[in-house]
C-alpha positions as CSV (number, residue, x, y, z in Angstrom):
1,M,24.7,78.8,20.3
2,K,25.4,75.6,18.3
3,N,27.7,74.3,21.1
4,N,24.8,74.9,23.6
5,K,22.6,72.8,21.3
6,L,25.1,70.0,21.3
7,R,25.9,70.0,25.0
8,P,22.8,68.1,26.1
9,Y,23.6,65.3,23.6
10,I,27.2,65.0,24.9
11,I,26.0,64.9,28.5
12,A,23.3,62.4,27.8
13,G,25.8,60.3,25.8
14,L,28.3,60.2,28.7
15,I,25.6,59.2,31.1
16,A,24.5,56.4,28.7
17,I,28.0,55.2,28.3
18,A,28.5,55.1,32.1
19,A,25.1,53.2,32.5
20,Y,26.0,50.7,29.8
21,M,29.4,50.0,31.3
22,V,27.8,49.2,34.7
23,L,25.3,46.9,32.9
24,L,28.1,45.3,30.8
25,F,30.4,44.4,33.7
26,G,27.6,43.9,36.2
27,S,25.8,41.3,34.0
28,D,29.1,39.8,32.8
29,G,28.1,40.6,29.2
30,G,24.8,38.8,29.5
31,Y,21.8,38.7,27.0
32,L,20.7,42.3,27.7
33,S,24.1,43.9,27.1
34,N,24.6,41.7,24.0
35,F,21.2,42.8,22.7
36,I,22.0,46.5,23.3
37,V,25.2,46.1,21.3
38,Y,23.3,44.5,18.4
39,V,20.9,47.5,18.5
40,C,23.8,49.9,18.5
41,L,25.1,48.4,15.3
42,F,21.9,49.2,13.5
43,I,21.7,52.6,15.0
44,I,25.1,53.4,13.5
45,A,23.9,52.1,10.1
46,S,20.5,53.9,10.4
47,Q,22.2,57.2,11.2
48,G,24.2,56.7,7.9
49,W,21.0,56.0,6.0
50,N,19.2,58.9,7.5
51,L,21.7,61.4,6.1
52,L,20.6,60.6,2.6
53,G,17.1,59.3,3.1
54,G,16.0,61.7,5.9
55,Y,18.0,64.9,5.5
56,V,18.5,64.9,1.7
57,G,15.2,63.1,0.9
58,E,16.5,60.4,-1.5
59,I,15.1,57.2,-0.2
60,S,17.5,54.3,-0.6
61,F,16.5,50.6,-0.5
62,G,20.0,49.3,-0.8
63,H,22.2,50.5,2.0
64,A,22.7,46.8,2.9
65,V,25.3,47.0,0.0
66,F,27.5,49.2,2.2
67,W,26.9,47.1,5.3
68,G,27.9,44.0,3.3
69,I,31.0,45.6,1.8
70,G,32.2,46.6,5.3
71,A,31.4,43.1,6.5
72,Y,33.2,41.3,3.7
73,T,36.2,43.6,4.0
74,V,36.7,42.0,7.4
75,G,35.5,38.4,6.4
76,L,37.5,37.8,3.2
77,P,41.0,38.5,4.5
78,I,40.3,36.4,7.6
79,G,38.8,33.7,5.4
80,Y,42.0,33.6,3.4
81,D,44.1,33.4,6.6
82,L,45.7,36.8,6.2
83,N,47.3,38.0,9.4
84,I,45.6,41.5,9.6
85,S,44.0,43.0,12.7
86,P,40.2,42.5,12.6
87,L,39.6,45.8,14.2
88,L,41.8,47.5,11.5
89,L,39.8,45.7,8.9
90,A,36.5,46.9,10.3
91,F,37.6,50.6,9.9
92,A,39.1,49.7,6.5
93,G,35.7,48.3,5.5
94,A,34.1,51.6,6.3
95,A,36.6,53.4,4.0
96,V,36.0,50.8,1.2
97,A,32.2,51.3,1.5
98,A,32.7,55.1,1.3
99,L,35.0,54.7,-1.7
100,F,32.4,52.5,-3.5
101,A,29.7,55.0,-2.7
102,W,31.7,57.8,-4.3
103,I,32.4,55.6,-7.4
104,I,28.7,54.9,-8.0
105,S,27.5,58.4,-7.0
106,Y,27.9,59.8,-10.5
107,P,25.4,57.5,-12.3
108,L,23.3,56.8,-9.3
109,L,22.6,60.3,-8.1
110,R,21.8,61.6,-11.6
111,V,18.3,60.1,-11.1
112,R,15.9,60.8,-8.2
113,G,12.7,59.5,-6.7
114,F,11.4,56.0,-7.7
115,P,14.2,55.3,-10.3
116,F,16.8,56.0,-7.5
117,L,15.0,53.6,-5.1
118,V,14.9,50.9,-7.7
119,G,18.6,51.5,-8.6
120,T,19.7,51.1,-5.0
121,Y,17.6,48.0,-4.5
122,G,19.1,46.5,-7.6
123,L,22.6,47.0,-6.2
124,G,21.8,44.9,-3.3
125,V,20.4,42.1,-5.5
126,V,23.4,42.1,-7.7
127,F,25.9,41.9,-4.9
128,E,24.0,39.1,-3.1
129,K,23.8,37.1,-6.3
130,V,27.5,37.6,-7.1
131,F,28.6,36.5,-3.6
132,V,26.2,33.5,-3.6
133,A,27.5,32.3,-6.9
134,S,31.3,32.8,-6.3
135,P,33.2,30.0,-4.5
136,K,36.2,32.4,-4.2
137,L,34.0,34.7,-2.1
138,F,33.0,31.6,0.0
139,A,29.5,31.5,-1.6
140,T,26.7,30.5,0.6
141,K,28.9,28.8,3.3
142,G,30.1,32.1,4.4
143,V,33.1,32.9,6.6
144,F,33.6,32.3,10.3
145,V,35.5,35.1,11.8
146,A,37.5,34.3,14.9
147,N,39.2,37.2,16.7
148,D,41.1,37.7,19.9
149,L,39.4,40.9,20.9
150,N,38.3,41.0,24.5
151,R,34.5,40.7,24.5
152,F,34.1,43.5,27.1
153,F,36.3,45.8,25.0
154,L,34.5,45.0,21.8
155,H,31.0,45.6,23.3
156,G,32.1,48.7,25.1
157,M,33.7,50.1,22.0
158,I,30.6,49.5,19.8
159,F,28.4,51.3,22.4
160,V,30.8,54.2,22.6
161,L,31.0,54.4,18.8
162,M,27.2,54.5,18.6
163,I,27.2,57.6,21.0
164,V,30.0,59.2,19.0
165,V,28.2,58.7,15.7
166,T,24.9,60.0,17.1
167,V,26.5,63.1,18.5
168,G,28.6,63.5,15.3
169,V,25.6,63.3,13.1
170,K,23.8,65.9,15.2
171,W,26.8,68.2,15.0
172,L,27.1,67.6,11.2
173,T,23.4,68.3,10.5
174,D,23.6,71.6,12.5
175,K,26.6,72.8,10.4
176,D,26.5,74.3,6.9
177,L,26.6,70.9,5.2
178,G,23.5,69.8,7.1
179,L,21.7,73.0,6.1
180,R,22.6,72.2,2.5
181,F,21.2,68.7,3.0
182,K,17.8,70.2,4.1
183,A,17.8,72.8,1.4
184,V,18.2,70.2,-1.3
185,R,15.4,68.1,0.3
186,D,12.9,71.0,0.8
187,V,13.6,73.6,-1.9
188,P,16.1,72.1,-4.4
189,E,15.4,74.8,-7.1
190,A,16.0,77.6,-4.6
191,A,19.1,75.9,-3.2
192,E,20.5,75.6,-6.7
193,M,19.8,79.3,-7.4
194,V,21.9,80.4,-4.3
195,G,24.8,78.3,-5.4
196,V,24.3,74.9,-3.7
197,N,25.6,72.1,-5.9
198,I,22.9,69.5,-5.6
199,Y,25.0,66.6,-6.9
200,H,28.0,67.3,-4.6
201,T,25.6,67.7,-1.6
202,K,23.9,64.4,-2.3
203,T,27.3,62.7,-2.9
204,A,28.5,63.9,0.5
205,A,25.4,62.4,2.2
206,L,25.8,59.2,0.3
207,V,29.5,58.8,1.0
208,I,29.3,59.7,4.7
209,G,26.3,57.4,5.2
210,A,28.1,54.6,3.4
211,F,31.1,55.0,5.7
212,L,28.8,54.6,8.7
213,C,27.0,51.6,7.2
214,G,30.3,50.0,6.3
215,L,31.6,50.5,9.8
216,A,28.5,48.9,11.3
217,G,28.8,46.0,8.9
218,G,32.4,45.4,9.8
219,L,31.8,45.6,13.5
220,Y,28.8,43.3,13.1
221,V,31.2,40.5,11.8
222,L,33.4,41.0,14.8
223,Y,30.3,40.8,17.1
224,S,28.6,37.8,15.5
225,G,31.7,35.9,14.3
226,F,30.1,34.9,11.0
227,I,29.1,36.5,7.7
228,N,27.4,35.2,4.5
229,P,25.7,36.8,1.6
230,T,22.2,36.8,3.3
231,T,23.4,38.5,6.5
232,A,25.4,41.0,4.4
233,F,23.4,42.0,1.3
234,D,19.8,40.7,1.8
235,S,17.0,43.2,1.4
236,S,15.9,42.4,5.0
237,V,19.1,44.2,6.2
238,S,18.2,47.3,4.2
239,I,14.7,47.1,5.7
240,S,16.1,47.0,9.3
241,I,18.4,49.9,8.5
242,L,15.7,52.2,7.0
243,M,12.7,51.3,9.2
244,G,14.3,52.8,12.3
245,P,14.3,56.4,11.0
246,Y,10.9,55.9,9.4
247,I,9.3,54.7,12.7
248,G,11.3,57.0,15.0
249,G,11.2,60.1,12.9
250,I,12.9,60.5,9.5
251,G,15.3,63.3,9.4
252,T,15.9,63.4,13.1
253,V,18.9,62.1,15.1
254,L,17.2,61.0,18.3
255,G,14.2,59.7,16.3
256,T,16.6,57.3,14.6
257,V,18.0,56.0,17.9
258,F,14.4,55.7,19.3
259,G,13.0,54.0,16.2
260,T,15.8,51.6,15.5
261,S,15.7,50.4,19.1
262,I,11.9,49.7,18.7
263,V,12.5,48.0,15.3
264,I,15.1,45.6,16.5
265,A,13.2,44.8,19.7
266,I,10.1,44.0,17.7
267,Q,12.0,41.8,15.2
268,E,13.6,39.8,18.1
269,W,10.2,39.4,19.8
270,A,8.4,38.4,16.6
271,R,10.9,35.8,15.6
272,S,10.1,33.8,18.8
273,A,6.5,34.8,19.4
274,L,4.9,34.6,15.9
275,P,4.9,30.9,14.7
276,F,5.3,31.6,11.0
277,T,8.0,32.8,8.6
278,G,8.2,36.5,8.1
279,G,6.3,37.4,11.2
280,Q,8.7,40.1,12.1
281,H,8.0,41.9,8.8
282,M,4.3,41.7,9.3
283,A,4.6,43.2,12.8
284,L,6.8,46.0,11.6
285,G,4.5,46.7,8.7
286,L,1.5,47.0,11.0
287,L,3.4,49.3,13.3
288,L,4.4,51.5,10.4
289,I,0.8,51.7,9.2
290,I,-0.3,52.7,12.7
291,I,2.4,55.4,13.0
292,M,1.6,56.8,9.6
293,M,-2.0,57.1,10.6
294,V,-1.3,58.6,14.0
295,S,1.9,60.6,13.5
296,R,3.2,60.8,10.0
297,E,6.4,62.5,11.1
298,G,7.3,59.5,13.3
299,L,7.1,58.5,16.9
300,F,9.8,60.8,18.4
301,P,8.6,64.1,16.8
302,G,5.0,63.1,17.6
303,L,5.8,62.5,21.2
304,R,7.8,65.7,21.5
305,K,4.8,67.7,20.1
306,L,2.5,66.0,22.6
307,A,4.8,66.7,25.5
308,L,5.0,70.4,24.5
309,K,1.3,70.6,24.1
310,L,0.7,69.0,27.6
311,S,3.3,71.3,29.2
312,G,1.6,74.4,27.8
313,K,4.6,75.6,25.9
314,T,2.8,75.6,22.6
315,K,0.1,77.8,24.0
316,D,2.7,80.2,25.5
317,K,4.4,80.5,22.1
318,T,1.1,81.2,20.4
319,K,0.3,83.9,22.9
320,E,3.8,85.5,22.4
321,K,3.2,85.5,18.6
322,K,-0.2,87.2,19.0
323,A,1.3,89.8,21.4
324,A,4.0,90.5,18.9
């Protein structure tokens, strides 16, 4: 049954990979294929955030920390001219981010709600200030990351990893661990009564999500060729990561893909179309307000409900319930 649920995601993912490969080679890696890869990086990070923020219900405002750790795990060795494979460093960055998440989980996950949000935001501020002030960490000048990876290979790999992560998160959230995530979010007292360890469950969501954010940060450095404290730890990075699930549908896998694509597209449009600083944040804020007024659960669940209503399936289910 669970395999049947996963099969459409796998088929859609394979079709998406084939379509992107045609676009990538057909356009010779032009603007559109580059933009899609950029979106994919934030989808990977947003899927990681969604495990904790969407499925467990602990809203984090500091997942840029894990993105930045992954990014600097790539940038620092290259900045010091160490002869290490950048691709290996990107995956090492994901592991380092996960390890850091596990280390901070004990004090951080002992609080919940607003104190947790403030704590995660504070982590981002601390990391950014430390990296800005430290010449040994290249301070504000940042690090230029040159690598000899084939551009087509890198872009194709990032797209494939986005599909793998999306299908993997769907698989994970349908397994027992995913059910524990939802139980901790919806009925924490009842979950604890039946033997669910709330702290361990939250830790699993935090660590897995940090791994994905760290992976996205490391790949971002390979994609962009540059990293500094602002592009690594700034709160705007955390906003870009969390806004996708909120707009697309928090606690949903496809909603995260859908919402993140919209968020990054609006940001890119607003930067060039709105002639004042912070225009992209204003545009996203307005969009979020509209969505909260029209469909509080997010665009993807709202559109799915509308489609079911228009197709008559909702009425059919209601009739079946009455007949039963």
